[in-house]
C-alpha positions as CSV (number, residue, x, y, z in Angstrom):
1,M,-7.7,37.9,-5.4
2,A,-6.7,35.3,-2.9
3,S,-3.7,36.2,-0.6
4,L,-0.7,34.0,0.1
5,K,-2.1,33.5,3.6
6,Q,-5.5,32.3,2.3
7,N,-4.0,30.0,-0.2
8,V,-1.7,28.4,2.4
9,A,-4.7,28.0,4.7
10,R,-6.7,26.2,2.0
11,L,-3.8,24.0,1.1
12,L,-3.2,23.1,4.7
13,E,-6.9,22.0,4.8
14,V,-6.5,19.9,1.7
15,R,-3.4,18.2,3.0
16,G,-4.8,17.7,6.5
17,L,-1.9,19.7,8.1
18,S,-1.9,22.3,10.8
19,E,0.1,25.6,10.8
20,T,2.2,24.1,13.6
21,E,2.9,20.9,11.6
22,L,3.9,23.0,8.5
23,G,6.0,25.3,10.6
24,A,7.9,22.4,12.1
25,R,8.6,21.0,8.7
26,I,10.1,24.2,7.3
27,G,11.9,25.2,10.5
28,K,9.5,27.8,11.9
29,T,7.3,27.9,15.0
30,S,3.5,28.4,14.4
31,A,3.8,32.0,15.5
32,E,6.7,32.7,13.2
33,L,4.9,31.1,10.2
34,R,1.7,33.0,10.9
35,Q,3.6,36.3,11.1
36,W,5.5,35.5,7.9
37,L,2.2,34.8,6.1
38,E,0.7,38.0,7.4
39,E,3.6,40.1,6.2
40,P,5.8,38.2,3.7
41,P,9.2,39.9,3.2
42,K,10.1,41.1,-0.3
43,R,12.7,38.3,-0.7
44,K,10.6,35.3,0.2
45,E,11.6,32.7,-2.5
46,T,13.3,30.3,-0.2
47,V,10.5,29.9,2.3
48,V,7.9,29.8,-0.5
49,K,9.8,26.9,-2.1
50,K,9.9,25.1,1.2
51,I,6.1,25.6,1.8
52,A,5.2,24.6,-1.7
53,S,7.4,21.5,-1.4
54,E,5.7,20.4,1.8
55,L,2.2,21.1,0.4
56,L,3.1,19.2,-2.9
57,V,2.2,22.1,-5.2
58,P,4.1,24.3,-7.7
59,D,5.3,27.6,-6.3
60,F,2.7,29.5,-8.3
61,F,-0.2,27.7,-6.6
62,L,0.6,29.8,-3.5
63,F,-0.3,32.9,-5.4
64,A,-3.1,31.6,-7.7
65,D,-6.6,33.0,-7.5
66,T,-8.2,29.6,-7.1
67,P,-5.7,26.9,-6.0
68,L,-8.3,24.2,-6.0
69,L,-7.2,20.7,-5.1
70,P,-9.2,17.7,-3.8
71,A,-8.7,16.8,-0.2
72,T,-5.7,14.5,0.1
73,S,-5.7,13.3,3.7
74,I,-7.4,10.0,4.3
75,A,-8.7,8.3,7.5
76,D,-6.2,6.5,9.8
77,F,-7.7,3.2,10.7
78,R,-5.1,2.6,13.4
79,L,-7.2,4.8,15.6
80,S,-10.1,3.5,17.7
81,T,-12.3,5.9,15.7
82,P,-10.8,6.3,12.3
83,A,-10.3,10.0,11.5
84,L,-8.3,12.2,9.1
85,R,-4.8,13.0,10.2
86,P,-1.6,14.7,8.7
87,Y,0.9,12.5,6.9
88,Q,4.5,12.9,5.8
89,R,5.3,14.3,2.4
90,D,6.1,10.9,0.7
91,T,2.8,9.4,2.0
92,L,0.9,12.4,0.7
93,K,2.6,11.9,-2.7
94,A,1.5,8.3,-2.8
95,I,-2.1,9.3,-1.8
96,D,-2.1,12.0,-4.5
97,L,-1.0,9.6,-7.2
98,A,-3.6,6.9,-6.2
99,K,-6.4,9.5,-6.2
100,S,-5.3,11.2,-9.4
101,I,-5.2,8.0,-11.4
102,Q,-8.4,6.8,-9.9
103,A,-10.1,10.1,-10.9
104,D,-8.7,10.2,-14.4
105,P,-11.5,10.2,-17.1
106,L,-9.4,7.7,-19.2
107,V,-9.5,5.3,-16.2
108,R,-13.2,5.8,-15.7
109,A,-13.8,5.1,-19.4
110,V,-12.6,1.5,-19.1
111,F,-14.1,0.9,-15.6
112,K,-16.4,-2.1,-15.2
113,P,-18.4,-1.7,-12.0
114,E,-19.5,-5.4,-12.0
115,K,-15.9,-6.5,-11.7
116,R,-15.2,-4.5,-8.5
117,L,-14.2,-6.4,-5.4
118,S,-17.1,-5.0,-3.5
119,K,-19.5,-6.4,-6.1
120,L,-17.9,-9.8,-6.3
121,L,-17.5,-10.1,-2.6
122,P,-20.4,-8.4,-0.9
123,A,-19.8,-7.3,2.7
124,S,-22.8,-9.4,3.7
125,L,-20.6,-12.6,3.2
126,G,-18.4,-11.6,6.1
127,P,-14.6,-11.9,6.0
128,K,-14.2,-15.7,6.3
129,K,-16.6,-16.6,3.5
130,A,-15.3,-13.7,1.4
131,A,-11.8,-15.0,1.7
132,A,-12.8,-18.5,0.7
133,Q,-14.7,-17.2,-2.3
134,F,-11.8,-15.0,-3.3
135,R,-9.5,-18.0,-3.3
136,E,-11.9,-19.7,-5.6
137,L,-12.1,-16.6,-7.9
138,I,-8.3,-16.5,-8.3
139,N,-7.9,-20.4,-8.3
140,L,-5.7,-20.2,-5.2
141,T,-5.8,-23.8,-4.0
142,D,-3.7,-25.2,-1.2
143,D,-1.6,-27.1,-3.7
144,V,-1.1,-23.9,-5.8
145,Q,0.0,-21.9,-2.8
146,V,2.5,-24.6,-1.6
147,A,3.9,-24.9,-5.1
148,F,5.3,-21.3,-5.0
149,D,8.9,-21.5,-3.9
150,E,9.0,-18.1,-2.1
151,P,6.6,-15.6,-0.6
152,R,7.6,-13.0,-3.3
153,Q,6.2,-15.3,-6.0
154,L,2.9,-15.7,-4.2
155,Y,2.7,-12.0,-3.5
156,S,3.3,-11.2,-7.2
157,H,0.6,-13.8,-8.2
158,V,-2.0,-12.4,-5.8
159,R,-1.2,-8.9,-6.7
160,R,-1.6,-9.6,-10.4
161,C,-5.0,-11.4,-9.7
162,V,-6.2,-8.4,-7.6
163,E,-5.4,-6.0,-10.5
164,Q,-7.9,-7.8,-12.7
165,F,-10.8,-6.8,-10.4
166,E,-10.8,-3.1,-11.2
167,A,-7.9,-2.3,-8.8
168,F,-4.4,-0.8,-9.1
169,V,-1.8,-2.2,-6.7
170,F,1.2,0.1,-6.1
171,Q,4.3,-0.3,-4.1
172,F,5.8,2.9,-2.6
173,S,8.2,3.6,0.3
174,F,7.2,6.0,3.0
175,S,7.5,6.3,6.8
176,T,6.0,3.4,8.6
177,N,4.7,6.0,11.1
178,D,2.1,6.6,8.4
179,G,1.2,2.9,8.3
180,V,2.3,-0.1,6.2
181,G,-0.4,0.3,3.5
182,F,-3.6,2.0,2.5
183,A,-6.6,1.6,0.2
184,V,-8.4,4.3,-1.7
185,S,-11.8,2.9,-2.6
186,G,-14.5,4.4,-4.8
187,E,-17.9,3.4,-6.1
188,N,-17.5,4.8,-9.6
189,T,-13.9,4.0,-10.5
190,F,-11.0,1.6,-9.9
191,D,-9.9,0.9,-6.3
192,A,-6.2,1.7,-5.5
193,I,-4.1,-0.3,-3.0
194,V,-0.7,1.0,-1.9
195,V,1.7,-1.3,-0.1
196,N,4.5,0.3,1.9
197,T,7.8,-1.4,1.0
198,L,9.9,0.2,3.7
199,D,11.3,-2.5,6.0
200,Q,8.6,-4.9,4.7
201,N,9.7,-8.3,3.6
202,Y,7.4,-10.2,1.2
203,P,5.4,-12.2,3.7
204,R,4.5,-8.9,5.5
205,R,3.7,-7.2,2.1
206,L,1.5,-10.2,1.2
207,F,-0.5,-9.9,4.5
208,T,-0.8,-6.1,4.0
209,L,-2.1,-6.6,0.5
210,A,-4.6,-9.1,1.7
211,H,-5.7,-6.7,4.5
212,E,-6.2,-3.9,2.0
213,I,-8.2,-6.1,-0.4
214,Y,-10.9,-6.2,2.3
215,H,-10.8,-2.5,2.7
216,C,-11.8,-2.3,-0.9
217,V,-14.6,-4.9,-0.4
218,L,-15.9,-2.7,2.4
219,N,-15.4,0.5,0.5
220,E,-13.4,1.9,3.4
221,T,-10.7,4.3,2.4
222,G,-7.8,4.7,4.8
223,V,-4.4,3.9,6.2
224,S,-3.7,0.6,8.0
225,D,-1.2,-1.5,9.9
226,P,-2.4,-5.1,10.4
227,A,-0.5,-5.2,13.7
228,V,-2.8,-2.4,15.1
229,L,-6.4,-3.5,15.6
230,K,-8.4,-0.9,17.4
231,N,-11.7,-1.0,15.5
232,N,-14.0,-3.5,13.8
233,V,-13.0,-2.7,10.3
234,E,-9.3,-3.6,11.0
235,R,-10.3,-6.7,12.8
236,Q,-12.5,-7.8,9.8
237,C,-9.7,-7.0,7.4
238,N,-7.2,-9.1,9.4
239,T,-9.7,-12.0,9.6
240,F,-10.0,-11.9,5.8
241,A,-6.2,-11.8,5.3
242,V,-5.7,-14.7,7.7
243,E,-8.4,-16.8,6.0
244,L,-7.2,-15.9,2.5
245,L,-3.5,-16.7,3.1
246,S,-3.8,-19.5,5.6
247,P,-7.1,-21.5,5.5
248,A,-7.4,-24.2,8.1
249,S,-6.8,-27.0,5.7
250,L,-3.5,-25.5,4.5
251,V,-2.4,-24.8,8.1
252,S,-3.2,-28.3,9.2
253,N,-1.3,-30.0,6.4
254,A,1.7,-27.7,6.8
255,A,1.7,-28.2,10.6
256,K,1.7,-32.0,10.2
257,R,4.9,-31.7,8.1
258,T,6.7,-29.2,10.3
259,I,5.5,-28.8,13.8
260,T,6.3,-31.6,16.4
261,S,5.5,-29.7,19.6
262,S,3.0,-27.2,20.9
263,N,5.9,-25.0,22.1
264,F,7.5,-22.4,20.0
265,E,10.7,-23.6,18.2
266,I,12.2,-21.3,15.6
267,T,13.5,-23.9,13.1
268,E,10.1,-25.6,12.9
269,L,8.4,-22.3,12.7
270,R,10.6,-21.2,9.8
271,S,9.7,-24.5,8.0
272,F,6.0,-23.9,8.5
273,S,6.3,-20.3,7.4
274,K,8.1,-21.3,4.2
275,I,5.3,-23.6,3.2
276,V,2.4,-21.3,3.9
277,K,4.2,-18.0,3.1
278,L,3.1,-16.2,6.2
279,S,5.5,-14.0,8.2
280,L,6.9,-15.8,11.2
281,Y,4.8,-13.8,13.7
282,A,1.6,-14.3,11.7
283,S,2.5,-18.0,11.6
284,V,2.8,-18.1,15.4
285,L,-0.6,-16.4,15.8
286,R,-2.2,-18.8,13.3
287,L,-0.7,-21.9,14.9
288,V,-2.0,-20.7,18.3
289,E,-5.4,-19.9,16.8
290,T,-5.7,-23.4,15.2
291,G,-4.5,-25.2,18.3
292,H,-1.1,-26.4,16.9
293,Y,0.7,-24.1,19.3
294,S,-0.1,-23.4,23.0
295,Q,-0.9,-19.9,24.0
296,S,2.5,-19.6,25.6
297,A,4.1,-19.6,22.2
298,I,3.2,-16.0,21.7
299,A,5.2,-14.9,24.8
300,A,8.0,-17.2,23.7
301,W,8.1,-15.5,20.3
302,H,8.3,-12.0,21.8
303,A,11.1,-13.2,24.1
304,F,13.0,-14.5,21.0
305,V,12.5,-11.2,19.2
306,K,13.7,-9.3,22.2
307,S,16.9,-11.3,22.4
308,T,17.7,-11.7,18.7
309,G,15.8,-9.0,16.8
310,N,12.7,-9.4,14.6
311,P,13.5,-11.6,11.6
312,D,10.3,-10.5,9.9
313,F,11.7,-7.0,9.2
314,K,13.5,-6.6,6.0
315,K,17.1,-5.4,6.3
316,S,18.2,-2.9,3.7
317,G,20.5,-4.3,1.1
318,G,23.7,-2.8,-0.3
319,G,22.0,-2.0,-3.7
320,G,23.7,-1.2,-7.0
321,K,24.8,-4.8,-7.8
322,N,23.2,-6.8,-10.6
323,R,20.7,-4.0,-11.1
324,Q,17.6,-5.0,-13.1
325,P,16.4,-3.2,-16.2
326,E,14.6,0.0,-15.2
327,W,11.2,-1.2,-16.6
328,K,11.2,-4.1,-14.0
329,Y,11.6,-1.6,-11.2
330,K,8.7,0.4,-12.7
331,L,6.6,-2.8,-12.9
332,S,7.4,-3.5,-9.3
333,K,6.4,0.0,-8.2
334,Y,3.3,0.6,-10.4
335,G,2.1,-2.9,-11.3
336,S,0.7,-4.2,-14.5
337,R,-2.8,-2.7,-14.4
338,L,-1.5,0.9,-14.9
339,A,0.2,-0.2,-18.1
340,E,-2.9,-2.1,-19.3
341,V,-5.1,1.0,-18.9
342,Y,-2.7,3.7,-20.3
343,R,-0.8,1.8,-23.1
344,P,-3.8,1.9,-25.5
345,A,-4.7,5.4,-24.5
346,I,-1.1,6.6,-25.4
347,A,-1.2,4.6,-28.6
348,A,-4.4,6.3,-29.6
349,G,-3.1,9.7,-28.9
350,L,-5.5,10.4,-26.0
351,I,-2.5,11.2,-23.7
352,D,1.1,12.0,-24.5
353,D,4.3,11.1,-22.6
354,L,4.4,14.4,-20.7
355,D,0.8,13.9,-19.6
356,F,1.6,10.4,-18.4
357,F,4.7,11.7,-16.6
358,R,2.7,14.3,-14.8
359,L,0.1,11.7,-13.8
360,S,2.4,8.8,-12.8
361,G,5.8,10.2,-12.2
362,I,7.4,7.8,-14.7
363,K,9.9,9.7,-16.9
364,P,9.3,9.6,-20.6
365,K,12.5,7.7,-21.3
366,Y,11.3,4.8,-19.2
367,Q,7.7,4.7,-20.3
368,A,7.8,2.7,-23.5
369,E,9.7,-0.2,-22.0
370,Y,7.5,-0.4,-19.0
371,L,4.2,-0.1,-21.0
372,N,5.3,-2.6,-23.6
373,N,6.8,-5.2,-21.3
374,A,4.2,-5.2,-18.5
375,S,1.6,-7.4,-20.2
376,S,4.0,-10.3,-20.9
377,A,6.2,-10.0,-17.8
378,S,6.7,-13.0,-15.5
379,L,6.0,-13.0,-11.8
380,E,9.7,-12.6,-11.1
381,D,9.9,-9.5,-13.3
382,S,7.7,-7.6,-10.9
383,V,9.9,-8.4,-7.8
384,D,12.0,-5.5,-6.7
385,E,14.5,-7.6,-4.8
386,P,14.9,-11.1,-3.3
387,D,13.2,-12.1,-0.2
388,A,14.9,-10.9,3.0
């Protein structure tokens, strides 16, 4: 029979955590935790609950004979050499959900390998050609992109298009110390993309989504931050995102309408950004890259941010006013593909509301509205809040 100590050791391995990290999270030093595990006191419920909570398992898992779970930690592509690392609890929950849904036999039963992003956009194309080809696949012309009034609408459009290529796109909030997004890719099932909504306005989410699309093309599972480029995979993903969201033709036409000088000027930059739907900082970089801004514009942008704050970061709203129906929040969080896959399975009795709750975290009382409305929802329905 496995001991409490052995089970905790196995679960630490699964979660990519160390004894020291776990101890810090429950208020013990590594030595104190080790001693507690060696000789657990008779009254140990409080500490057991804390440990189970951090390891994202029910209490009884710590005493089970075979507490088998698949490894949860994924590579951190913000490192020069991507490697596994520990993540915070909310991040682990998001990874767990993405992997659990991806591995579900019901999902695998409707999986069509030929529709995967990695099949439609082979890595041999390179990021620039792949981006141009993907724009064609989803009919994203320059005129279509400009016609969207706000970045949130373009984000919702691209997200919905991506979900038709054997991919789930989720939005969750977790510490940005754990990245602004991640992709869980797999040869024999759906891809899963998670966009971190914490402090991310829609232009930033849009760029993160585009970045993670190319992770799926490359079949590279891991955590990312498009602002941190320390390896070739991340550089390729950013190149794809830039070319997908701001092809040279679109940049040139937008710049002709908005940019009158090669020097940074915030009002003109805002006008350009509004047309293209890039974040302000990404717009500066793209304008420099295409020759519409001088190299000095980057330093001027950083000076502006230092003196006034970064306008690209979303400020938290007051909340609670004009709250949308709950199904719209679920749609924003879980996307439409989840509903497309599970609605017929639930209708056929292959899974019940409790099974779906355990898998997704959506409470039974909210499931029907979400599942029934997702297929006919508008782009605005999947928006969690207005653009910051």
